[in-house]
N, C-alpha and C positions, 0 to 999 in steps of 0.2 A: 358690682354695680352698688352708688351712692343711690339713696329712697332720702336724701334729704331734700324736702321740698323748699327750696331758694326762691327767696319772695321778688328779689328783682333780677331776675336770672331765671324764673322759674321754667321761661322756654327751650331751656337743655334739656328736662325733664323729657321730653314731646321728643325727642332723635335719642333714642336707644345706642344707636351707632354712635352719634357724638359725643355720646358722655363717656362713651368707649373709649376715644381716641382723646380724649382731653382725662382720663382717667391714667392713661398712659405717661402721659406731660404732667398731671400737677404732683408736688409736692405736700407734704405736708410742716406746717411751722409754726409754732409758738412764741409768743412774746410776750412778757410780761410787762405788768402796767406798767404807763405811762414812756415806753420804749421808743424811739422815735422809729417807725416803718422804711419811710422813704423821709429824707431828707432835700429841702428845699436849695437850690441848687447845682440838684445832680440830676440825670437820667433816668425818669421811671420805667425800667424791663419789666414790671410785673403786673397782674392785676391777682385782688387776694379774697377768696371766697369766703367766710368767716361762719365759724362753726358755731363758737363760742367766745362772746364777749361783745366789746365796743370798741370803735376807732372813730379818730374825726378827720378831717381834711379838716387844716388852718393855715395861714399867713401871717407875717408881722406885718404891721402897718405904723411908721410913728413909734416902734417900739408896744405896740398893744397888738396883741392876740387876737386875730378876729376867725373864730370857727363858718365855715361855710358848706361843713358836711358831717352827715354822723350815719354809720353803720353801723347796723348790729347782728344778729345770726340770721343767716340764712337770706345776707346781703352779700355784693361784695363793695370794692373799696379799692380805687387804685389814685395816681395824681394824672388824671384822665388830658390832659395836655399836652405834658409829656410823653406819655403812654404812644399818644396817635399822631405829634409833632415830629417826636424824636429827638428834643429838647431840651435845655435845662427846666426844672417846673420850680417856679414859684409857691408850690406849696411843699410844705409837710404832711405826713400820716402819723398817728401818734395812736397806741395804744390806750386807752382811757381806763380800761381792765385787764386781767391777765387775757391774753387772745389766743387762740387758734384758729388757724386759717389753711385751704388748699392756697397753694401760693401757680399759679400759670405763668410763664413769662411768655412775653411778646414773639419772641421767635419763633417762640416751638408754637404756638397758635397759628404763627399766621403759616409754619409748613405744615402742619393739621388741612388748616384749609385749602392753603395752596392746593395739595398732594388730595384732596376731596370736596370738590371745590359744589358739591352739593351742600355740605356746610356752611355757605358761605351766607346763608340764613342765618347762622348763628353770629357774628359779624353785624351784619344789618341789626337784627333786634338789638345786638346790646348797646349798638350807637344809639337806637331809635331812643332805650330805656334812658342815656346818659343823659340826652335833647330835653325828653320827657321832663326829666329832672330841672334839667336847666331853667328851662323855661320856667316850671312851676317855680322854681326858687327865686328867678328875675320877678316872674307875677306877685309874690308870696313879698317881697319886699317893697315894693312898687306902689303896690291897690290895695294892700292893707295896713291900719293902723296897729302900733302897736297891741290893744288888747287883743285884736281882730289874728295876730300872728300867733300871738304868744296862745288863742282858746283853737285854731288850728292845727298845731302845732302837738297839744294837749289831746285834741281829738287824733290825733294820725297816727301819733309815737308818743301815747300816755310812757311809757317804760323809761325816756330818758330823763324824766323828769325824779324817777327813783334810783336810778342808777347814773348820770353826770351832773356836774357840777354845774350850780346857777348860773357861775360866771362863764361857762363855755357856751348854755343855753342862752342867756343875754345877748351874749355875743354872736352869737348865731338869729337870732333873732333882730341883732339891729337895734340895740337899747339898753342904755347902760343897764349897771349891776342895783340901781336903785331904781329905774324905772321900772326893772324887773320883779323887784322886790315888792315894791308898789303894787304891781298888777299882781302877783301871785296871793298877796296879803287881802286881795277882793272876794 
């Protein structure tokens, strides 16, 4: 049994039977820094539970690289639009550090949930967590100033400022690198 406390999927630990079923379908996969884990324009079939390292979700707009999400140890990452809708994704996933993950294929998880209806709660809780993160992200961008966004991220995920490049953090915060540098310098 994995006794690794996953931050955004901690509800897995509440169900040892589900964890056992997931261990049967999980594979271990490592990626090198800068590797593209999932490429935009393709269907994402997996979600990843990060055991070490940091990854980001991003897209390109007018030749600009826009970061929309970071995940680190004890968190999951996927291209959720593609995973759920089974369509080509707009998003890329990239390892920002050497990355170790557990990989779970969507077809395998669907089979586990179909064969064990009592585990359906897992799917619901996972989607609720994704929804909450999305709502927080929208509120974050729409309701807060650049300085407030910086302060919130610094308080919520201070490790990002040590491990992720300023340009990716600035992009995530919805500001130019110059604005980010000015705010950081205060």
